[in-house]
C-alpha positions in Angstrom: 126.9 107.2 187.1 126.6 110.1 184.7 125.1 109.6 181.3 128.5 110.4 179.7 130.1 107.6 181.7 127.4 105.2 180.6 127.9 106.3 177.0 131.7 105.8 177.2 131.2 102.3 178.8 128.7 101.3 176.1 131.0 102.5 173.3 133.9 100.5 174.9 131.8 97.4 175.0 130.6 97.8 171.4 134.3 98.3 170.3 135.3 95.1 172.1 132.5 93.2 170.5 133.5 94.4 167.1 137.1 93.4 167.7 136.0 89.9 168.8 133.8 89.6 165.6 136.8 90.6 163.4 139.0 88.1 165.1 136.5 85.3 164.8 135.8 86.2 161.1 139.6 86.2 160.4 139.8 82.7 161.9 136.8 81.4 160.0 138.1 82.9 156.7 141.4 81.2 157.3 139.6 77.9 157.9 137.5 78.5 154.8 140.5 79.1 152.6 141.8 75.6 153.5 138.4 73.9 153.1 137.3 74.1 149.5 135.7 70.7 149.3 132.3 69.4 148.1 130.5 72.5 149.3 132.0 74.8 146.7 129.4 76.1 144.4 129.0 77.1 140.8 130.2 80.7 141.3 133.9 79.8 141.3 136.9 79.4 143.5 137.6 83.0 144.3 134.1 84.4 144.7 134.2 86.6 147.8 130.5 86.6 148.5 130.3 82.8 148.4 133.3 82.6 150.7 131.8 85.0 153.2 128.5 83.1 153.1 130.3 79.8 153.6 131.9 81.2 156.7 128.6 82.3 158.1 126.8 79.0 157.3 129.6 76.9 158.8 129.8 79.0 161.9 126.0 78.3 162.3 126.6 74.6 162.0 125.4 74.2 158.4 127.6 71.7 156.6 125.5 70.8 153.5 124.9 73.7 151.1 125.3 74.5 147.5 125.6 77.9 145.7 124.0 78.3 142.3 124.3 81.2 139.9 121.2 81.9 137.9 120.6 84.0 134.8 119.7 87.6 135.2 116.2 86.9 133.9 115.6 84.1 136.5 112.6 85.8 138.1 111.0 86.4 134.7 110.8 82.7 134.2 108.1 80.3 135.3 108.5 78.2 138.4 108.9 75.1 136.1 111.7 76.8 134.3 113.4 77.8 137.6 113.0 74.3 138.8 114.9 73.0 135.7 117.6 75.7 136.1 118.3 74.7 139.7 117.8 71.0 139.3 115.1 71.0 142.0 112.9 67.9 142.5 109.7 70.0 142.3 108.7 73.7 142.4 108.0 73.1 146.1 111.7 72.3 146.6 113.0 75.6 145.1 115.4 77.4 147.4 113.8 80.1 149.6 117.1 82.0 150.2 118.6 84.5 147.9 121.8 86.5 147.9 122.4 89.2 145.4 125.7 90.9 144.8 127.2 93.1 142.1 
């Protein structure tokens, strides 16, 4: 097989994968739009970033999560202050994941 044939085959495969991902995402977003239960966070009902992350988390089998919005100066605060803002049991329980959006 010539290199051009392999390249065309690879591009075709990548396009099919992208199409499957779009179809799966559309299904999950549809599901997410009808499932605004206890996992909805502080950011609000229509927050697009929160909605996308909810889809990803649910698709990975995570069912218990909470979103929190923090002040812009959050990382200027002490760990104790951050603990209070998030309502964490201790500074050792502070969330280790962060998502930033504008």
